[in-house]
N, C-alpha and C positions, 0 to 999 in steps of 0.2 A: 504493500500500500504506500509506503514511504517513497519507493522508487517511482511508482506511478504518479504520485503527487509531484515529485521533482520534475518528471518529464513534462507534465502539463504546465507547470510554472515556467520552466526554462524555454519551452517551445512557444511561448506567447508571441503572436505575430506583431507586437507593437513596433518593433524595429522596422519590419517590412512596411507597416502602415505609415510610419513616420518618414520613411526614406524620401518619398516624392514630395509631400506637402511642405515639409520643413525647408527643403532646398528651393522650392518654388517661392515660398514666403520670403526667404532671405534674398533670393535672386531678384524678385520684383521690387523689394524694398531698396536694394542697391541701385536698381535701374531708376527708380523714382528720385533717389538722391542725386543721380547723375543726369537728370533731365530727360529720362526715357520712361514713359508710363507703359508698362506691359500689362495688358488688360486680362489675359488668361493664360493658363498653363499650356494650352494646345499650341500657342504660338511658339513656345520654347522648343517643343518637339519638332515643329516645322523648320525652325532655323538651322537644324542640323544638316539639311540638304538643300541649300539655295543654289540655283543655277544662274539667275540674272535679276537685275534691278531695272525697273521701268520708272523713269522720272517724268513728272509733269514739268513744263518749263516755267511758266509765269507763276511767281510766288513760291516756287520750290527751288529750282536751280538759280532763279533770279530773285531779287529782293521783293518784287511786286510793287515797289515804290516807283511807278512809272511816271514819265514826264513827256509832255507833248513837245517834240522838237520843232515841228512845222505844222502849219495848217495851210493847205493850198486850195484856192478857189478854182473850181473846174467849170464854172458857168458864169460868164460875165454878163449874161442877159437876165439874170435873176432879178426880179423886182422886189424881193423881200429886203427890207432895211437890215443892215448888219446887226443893229441892236436887237431887233426882233428875232433874227436868226440865232444869235447867241442865247437869247432868253429861251427860245424853244429847245435848243440843244441842252441847256442846263436843266430845264424843267423835265426833259425826257430822261436824261441819263441819271438824274438824282434818284431815280427809282431802281437803279442797278447797283448790285453789291460787287460787281466784278472790278478788279483793279483798273482795267481800261476805262470803265465807266466813271470811277472816282477821279481818275486823272483828267478826263474830259470835263467833268463838272468843275474841277479846280481851274482849268484853262478857260472855260466859258465865263466863270466868275471874274477872272482876271481881265478878259476882253471886255466884259460889260463895264467894269470899273474904268477902263481906258476910254470908252466911248464918251463918258461924261454926260450921258443922257439921263435925265430924271423922269422920263416918261414911264408910266405904269401900264402894263398890259394885263387886261382882264381876260385871262384864258381859263377855260373850263375843260377839265380832262374828261373826254368821252370814253377813251379806251387806251389801255396800255398792255402790251404783250411782249414778254421777254422770250426770245427764241434761244434755247440753250445752245451755247457754242457758236452762235452766229451774231447776235446783237439784240437790239430793242426797237420796237415800233410803237409809237404813240399817236393818238389823235386828239387834237385840241380844237376848241371853238372859241372865237373871240366874242365875248358877251356884247360888245358894242357894235361890231360890224357883222356879226353872225358868220364871219368867214371861217372856213374849216382848214386846219393845217394837219396834214399827215406827214409825220417825220419818222425817218428810219435811220439808225446809226449802227454800223457794224460792217461785217464783211461776208456774211453768209449768203448762200444761193437762194434760200427760201425767204430772205428778209426783204428783198427789193422786187419791184415789178420787172417784167421782161424787158421793158425799154431801158430802165436804169441798169439792169444787169448786163444788157448788151453794150451799153456805154462803158461799163467797168471792164468788160472783156476786151473791148477795143483799146481802152486806155492801157490795159496790161500788155496787150500785143505791142503797142507803141513803145512802152517802157522797156520791154524785153529787147526790142530791136535797137534801142539806144543804150542798153546796158544799165538802166536805172534800177533803183531799189536794191542794188547789191550791198548797200550798207546795212541791210537787215532790219529795216523799220517794221514795227507792227502797224498795220494799216487799218483805219476805220473810216469808211465812207459815210457821207451824210447826204440824204436825199429829202427834199421837202416838196410835197404835192407832185410826186412822180417826176421830179427834176433833180438830177445829180448836182449838188451844190459845191461840194468840196471833199477833201479827205484829210484826216489827221495822220501825221507821221510820228509814231510814238516809240520811245526808246526805254529800255529797262536795264538796270545794272546787274551784273552777276554777283551772287553772294560772295563774301570774302573767303569763305571756306569751301566753296563748291569744287574748285579745282583739286584741292588736296583730298577731299572726300572721294571724288570720282577716281582719282589716280590710285588711292588706297584700295578701292574696290577692284579696280582693274588689276592691280598688282597681286591681289588675293585670288585671282582667277575667275572673277565673276564677269559676266557680260553686262554691259550698261547700255540702256536704250533711252531715247527721248521720245515722248509722245505729246503732241500739242495741237490745239486748234488753230494756231498761228500759221502764217504763210511759210513757205519753204525757206526763203532767204533768212528770215528772222530765226527760224529753228536751226538752220545750218550755221549761222553766225555763232550761236551759242555752242554748237557741237565742236566747231573749229577751236573756239576759245578754251574749251574744256578737254580737248583732245579725245573726243568721242568719235568713233567710226561713223562716217556719213551714212553708211548703209544701215546703221541702227537708229536712224532718225525717221519718225513718222510725223508728218505735218498735215495741215488741213484736215485734222481728224475731228469729227463731231463727238459729243459726249458718249453716245452709244458705240461709236467707232472705237473708243478707247477700250471698251470691254472686248471688242473683237480682236484688238491687238494683243491684249493680255491672254485671251483664249488661244490665239494662234501661237504665242510663245510658250504657253503651257503644253500644247500638243507637241512642240518641238523639244521640250526640256526633258523628255523621257522620264517623267515622274518627279523631276526636281521641282522645287518651289520657285515661283516667280513672285517677286516683291514689287508692289506698286507704291510709289511715293507721291503724294499730292496734297493739295490744301483747299481746293475750291469745291463748290457745289457740283460743277461739271465732273469732278474726279470721283465723286461718291460711288457711282456704279462700278467703276474700275477697282476702287478700294475693296468693294465687297466681292467682286469676281476673282481677284487675285488670291493667291495662297496666303500671302501676308500683306495686309494693307497698313501703310505707315502714313500718318497725317501730321502736318505741322500745326502746333497749337494756336498759332496766330492766324490760321485759316478759318473757314466757316464751321459752324457748329455741326452741321450735318456730315461734313467730312470727318470731323473728330469722332462723331458717334459711330460712323461706319468703319473706322480703322481698328486694327488689332493692337497697334502700337502708336503712341502719340509722342512726338518730339516736343518737349516743353520749352517754353521761352525762359530766358534768364530773368528772374525777378529784379535783379540789380540793374538791368538795362531798361530803357524805354520800350514799352510794348509796341514795337513796330514789326513789320514783316521780316526784318533782318535780325531780330533779337533771339530767334530760335536757331541755334547753331546746327547746321547740317551734320557736323561731326558726331552729334549725339545719336545719329542713325547707326554709326559704326559702334558706338558704345552699347546701344541696345542689342545689336547683333552679337557682339562679343560676350555680353552678360548672359544672353540667352544660351549661347553655345557652352559657356562655362557652367551654367546651371544644369544643362542637360548632362554634361559629363559628370557633374557632382551627383546627380540623381542615379546614374548608372553605377558610380562608385559606392553610393549608399546601399543600393540594392545588392550589389555584390558582397559588400561587407556584412550586411544583415543575414544574407543567405549563407555565407561561409561561416559566420559565427554560430548560427543555429545548427548547421550541418556538423560542426565540431562539437558543440556542447550537448546536443540531444543524445548522441550515443553514450556519452559519459553519464548523463542523467539516467539513461536506461539501464546502467549497470554493466557496461562493457568491461570496466576495470575492477569489478567486484572480485574476480579470482585473485587479484593482487591486493585486495583489502582496501580499495579506493572506492568510495561512494560519494554522492553529491546530496548532502542534506537539503531538505526543502528551504531552509532559511538561506543557505548559500546559493541555491537555485534561484531564489527570489532576487538576491543581489546580482547574480549573473544576468538575469532577465533585465533588471534595471540598467545595468551597465551597457547592455546591447542597445537600449533606447538612447541612453546618454551619449554613447559613442556616435550614433547616427546624427543626433542633434549637433554635437560638436563638429562633426564632419561638415554639416550644412553651414554652420557658422564660419567655417573657413572661407566661405565666399565673401565675407566682409573684408578680406584682405585683397579683394580684386582691385587692380589698378588699370586705368584707361590705357588702351593701346596708344603708342606714339604715332601721331599723324603729322608728318612734316609739312609745314605750311609754306616752305620755300619752294617756289615753282621750279627753280633750277634743279632741285633734287630729282625731279621726275623726267628730266629731259633725256637722260641716258636711256637708250633702248627704244625711245619713242620718236626719234627724229624722223624716221621713215613714215611712221603713222601720221605725224603732224604734216609732213610734206604732202602725203597722199590726200589728207583731208582738205588742205588748202587748195591743192590742185583741182580736186573734185568740186570744191565750192566755187572757184572762179570759172571752171568750165560750165558749171550749171547756169551761168549767166545767159546761155543760149537755150535754156530749157524753160518752157512756159509753165509757171507754177499752177495756173488754173487747170482744173480737171476737165478732160474732154467729156467725160460722162458725169453730168451734174448729179446723178443719183448715187454716185460712188461715195461711200462713207469713209473709206480708209485709203490714203495714198501713201505708198511707201516709196521714198526717194532713194533711187539708186545712184 
């Protein structure tokens, strides 16, 4: 009876039961302390076999703090006063949460202040429709004159009428023949009452740590991709700057098309995990579709809710799009992998401990006069649980991987790749970025 009691006591599966949750608890705690919120334990297991990272461009690889470089009028015959035009632009885009929309609102406000006009416009909103990944369309009525203004701002095919879209296509053809737009502007066209009025040329700065993060991932053997709804030249400009293969750039992609890109890469990964990193409402479907979704905390709430891991902003910095360091993505990845390794070690230790102690408790050593009293068995059982907990607590000694921020450190071995990317980029000046098939959702730039 005493031997049976000792066996039951020493074989308590507490150690096996504690092996996984204690490691996950410590690992996720360390992640939160280092700016990476890991929402569940399933993500930790998926991080062991990652094949590639898919990055959204605006607000993820770039700061998202965009500025209007130029506004070019495209119709000199427009009868709409400039102050009314800027008022309509501001009133329309103020309903958008996209970084491009916020930038245009700031620019329109600035232009209104420069006109010096104190005239008030009594405009009533009749309709406002945001077309995901393409732009915004609003309809206003002037209460005094009853005149109706239909304004569209963006670059999508479904946003403008056929006449306006035809003008945009002709303008693009002309620009390609002259080699324009190779500077990589984000373009937003403006049409009022079925007339193409002008276009915004918008620029966005790359995050300070984007290059170092991308190069670290590439040096670790991961494939890196860019997917964006922006035009080809704006996407390729970022790819060249970050030394990402031009063939891994997907541009002119609609929100649903991002899911198609992720699914395509998942099929090619042979079971490996595909990580999607984004921050906007448009990225939410792809965050859910991917094996691991990572959101930037300075992005939209729906993207944060859809993600498995959230990169937190530094509380000591001003809460801007650039306050969430992209390097914390690597921290999250490293913590998850270290936690998974610790779980396996805990399970191995707990199983080995019981495999060694149970036969002793069963009386294997009785012929030699050695038995395991129940009180000693209880101590042995407690020690097994304590050892697993102490093993998990070793994760607190985790140190962030060294990510060199010096751009020169990554030049060796990548000179050919950078030359290839720049050559492809400049040769693409002769390539028309607009799709021949307007119904095509995904364009892969070769």
